[in-house]
C-alpha positions in Angstrom: 40.6 21.0 -46.4 37.5 21.4 -44.2 34.5 23.1 -45.7 31.7 24.9 -44.2 28.4 24.7 -46.0 25.3 26.7 -45.2 22.4 26.6 -47.5 21.2 30.1 -48.0 17.8 29.1 -49.2 16.4 26.0 -47.4 12.7 27.0 -47.6 12.4 26.7 -43.7 13.6 23.2 -43.4 16.0 24.1 -40.6 13.3 26.0 -38.7 11.0 23.0 -39.2 13.6 20.6 -37.8 14.1 22.8 -34.8 10.4 23.0 -34.1 10.0 19.3 -34.5 12.8 18.6 -32.0 11.2 21.1 -29.6 7.8 19.3 -29.9 9.5 16.0 -29.2 11.2 17.4 -26.2 7.9 18.9 -24.9 6.1 15.5 -25.4 8.9 13.7 -23.5 8.7 16.2 -20.7 4.9 15.8 -20.5 5.2 12.0 -20.3 7.9 12.3 -17.6 5.6 14.7 -15.6 2.7 12.3 -16.0 4.8 9.3 -14.8 6.0 11.3 -11.7 2.5 12.5 -10.8 1.2 8.9 -11.2 4.0 7.6 -8.9 3.2 10.3 -6.3 -0.5 9.5 -6.4 0.2 5.8 -5.9 2.5 6.5 -2.9 -0.1 8.8 -1.4 -2.9 6.3 -1.9 -0.8 3.5 -0.3 0.1 5.7 2.7 -3.6 6.6 3.2 -4.7 2.9 3.0 -2.0 2.0 5.5 -3.1 4.7 8.0 -6.7 3.7 7.7 -5.9 0.0 8.2 -3.8 0.9 11.3 -6.7 2.7 12.8 -9.1 -0.1 12.0 -6.7 -2.6 13.6 -6.5 -0.6 16.8 -10.3 -0.6 17.0 -10.5 -4.3 16.3 -7.8 -5.1 19.0 -9.9 -3.1 21.5 -13.0 -5.0 20.5 -11.1 -8.3 20.9 -10.1 -7.3 24.4 -13.6 -6.4 25.3 -14.9 -9.7 24.0 -12.3 -11.6 26.0 -13.3 -9.7 29.1 -17.0 -10.5 28.4 -16.2 -14.1 27.9 -14.4 -14.3 31.2 -17.2 -12.6 33.1 -19.9 -14.8 31.5 -17.8 -17.9 32.3 -17.9 -16.9 35.9 -21.7 -16.4 35.7 -22.1 -19.7 33.9 -20.1 -21.5 36.6 -22.2 -19.8 39.3 -25.3 -21.0 37.5 -26.7 -17.6 36.5 -26.0 -17.9 32.8 -26.9 -20.6 30.3 -24.5 -22.6 28.1 -26.0 -21.1 25.0 -25.1 -17.6 26.3 -21.6 -18.7 27.0 -21.1 -20.3 23.6 -22.5 -17.3 21.9 -20.1 -15.0 23.7 -17.2 -17.3 22.9 -18.3 -17.3 19.2 -18.2 -13.5 19.3 -14.7 -13.6 20.8 -13.5 -15.9 18.1 -15.0 -13.7 15.4 -13.2 -10.7 16.8 -9.9 -12.6 16.9 -10.4 -13.6 13.3 -11.1 -10.0 12.4 -7.9 -8.9 14.1 -5.9 -11.5 12.2 -7.4 -10.4 8.9 -6.7 -6.8 9.7 -3.0 -7.7 10.5 -2.8 -9.4 7.1 -4.2 -6.4 5.4 -1.8 -4.1 7.2 1.1 -6.2 5.9 -0.3 -6.0 2.4 -0.6 -2.3 2.7 2.9 -2.0 4.1 4.2 -3.9 1.1 2.3 -1.6 -1.2 4.0 1.4 0.4 7.4 -0.2 -0.1 6.5 -0.9 -3.8 5.2 2.7 -4.4 8.3 4.2 -2.9 10.6 1.9 -4.8 12.0 0.4 -1.6 12.3 -3.1 -2.9 14.4 -5.8 -1.3 17.7 -7.5 -2.1 18.1 -11.1 -2.9 19.3 -13.2 0.1 22.9 -14.2 0.0 23.7 -17.7 -1.2 24.6 -20.0 1.7 28.2 -20.7 1.8 28.9 -24.4 1.1 32.1 -26.0 2.3 
């Protein structure tokens, strides 16, 4: 036959067990909130870096176009004899430097995009195995 037992005098053990369980629940909730806030901060930082890199890339592309135009104009001046070879080489060096800066900014933009994907948990799936016949 089933029995029901309830200790009348437990000297507060039951209340202590309940308080301990509540404290553990509160600690777990605090850790969860900390993890969520950390993830949100990481996502926000990634988005901010991506936006800043996009703006920088746009400026560098404009500078590259300006350098290309300056190189074309100086090439015409050089061919007409009003500019020196050293001036032409210096302008071409500046053009190459701006092209390198654009390539580096594009690489950084890709890295920042990957960081956004990671922060938002938008991973990728493994490619399918090629079918062999």
